[in-house]
N, C-alpha and C positions, 0 to 999 in steps of 0.2 A: 313653479306654477307649469302643471303640465299643459295645460290647455287655458288661453285667457279670451275669453268671450269682450264682449265692445258691440258698442253701437244706441245702448238704449237710451232712452232719453222720456221724456213727456212730451205727448202729440195729441191733439183734437181726435174725435171721432171721425173715422171716415179717413185720416191720414195717413203714413207710410212710416215706418223704417229699415234699413237695413241692420241685420246683426252680423256679425262679424266673428271667426272663431279661429284664432292662431292658436297654432299646435308646433311642436318639434316632431321632424322625420319620427324619430321612433313611436308616439303617439297617435300618430296621422300614416303614413304611407298602409297600405292594406287594409285597415282597419275603418270597417264601418263610422259613420258618424252621425250622431243624434243629438234636439233639441226640445229640450223638456223645461216646464216652467212650473213652478209652484207660487200660488196667489195665500194670499193671505186665508188663517184660517181651512185650506184646501189642502189636499195632499198635492205629490207633485205626480206633473203626467206626461207623458208621451206627445211630442206635438209635430216633430216629421223626426223622419231619419235620411242617410243618403248612402246607398252603400261603399265600396271600397274605390269601385273604378267611376263609381256614378250611375251603373246601369240603370239601377233600382229604388225606390222613393215611397217613401210612404208618408202618410198625411193622416193625423186626428182629424175626425167627421169635420167639426167646428172652423179647420182654419183651412177644408183644403176650396182651392180656387181664390182664398183670398194668400195666402204664403205660397213663398218658391225657396225649396233647399238647393242648396249647390256647394260646390267644391270644387277647388284649384287646384289640384293637387304638386303642381309645380312651385305653390305660392307655402304650402304645409294651411291648406284656408280654407275655411267653409263659411254659409252665410247661409241668413234667411232674412228674405224679404219680404216684409211684414205691409199687407194692403187691406183696404176698408178696415183698418182696425178699429177694434169697437173696447167698451170699456171693460166687457170681460176679457180681455187680452188684458188686461193689466194683471200684471205676476212680476215674479223674476225669474227670469230666462237663462238655462244654463247649455254650455254642449257639451256634450261628451263623445270619447271616442272606445271602441268596444274590445272586450278582453280578448277577443277572438279576431283573427289576422286571415285575407283574401274566403271568405267564407262565401259560401255559394248561397247561404240562404240569410235575406237582412236582419242584422240586427232591431229589434220593436221595443222589447222590453228592458226597463231600465237595469235589471239585475245584468243583462249580459253587457254592458258598460262597465269597465274599470277606470277609466281617466277621466276624469274631472274637471272643468273651469269653474271660475267662484261664481259665477252667475253676473248678469248684468241687468237691471231693473225699467221695467217697460209698465210707465204710468198712461194709459190713453183717458182722456177727459171726457163728461159729456156733452 
């Protein structure tokens, strides 16, 4: 497994969860890191992304202001802090690292990510 996502669980609406994504040096260093999610019956969507050096971030509109993406390059680990969770946030969350290295443009689309974790389930009850 090249990336390992963890931290999912069941939480009530309004609650918080922190997802972690642990990776190897080969699949983490110099690569953008993205979080994606797929809800039952829906297509996979991008949630957030962070550049290889942490200098650029991106958030999908519905999570902006509630989710925070970060990374610790010394630990080869990225995080997604999710606050004010809503039932619509229920999904399988995946972390992925970009195929490109040391890019000056933040990778946002899924097809720019070549390394994927197995997913962690987040369920938000109303």
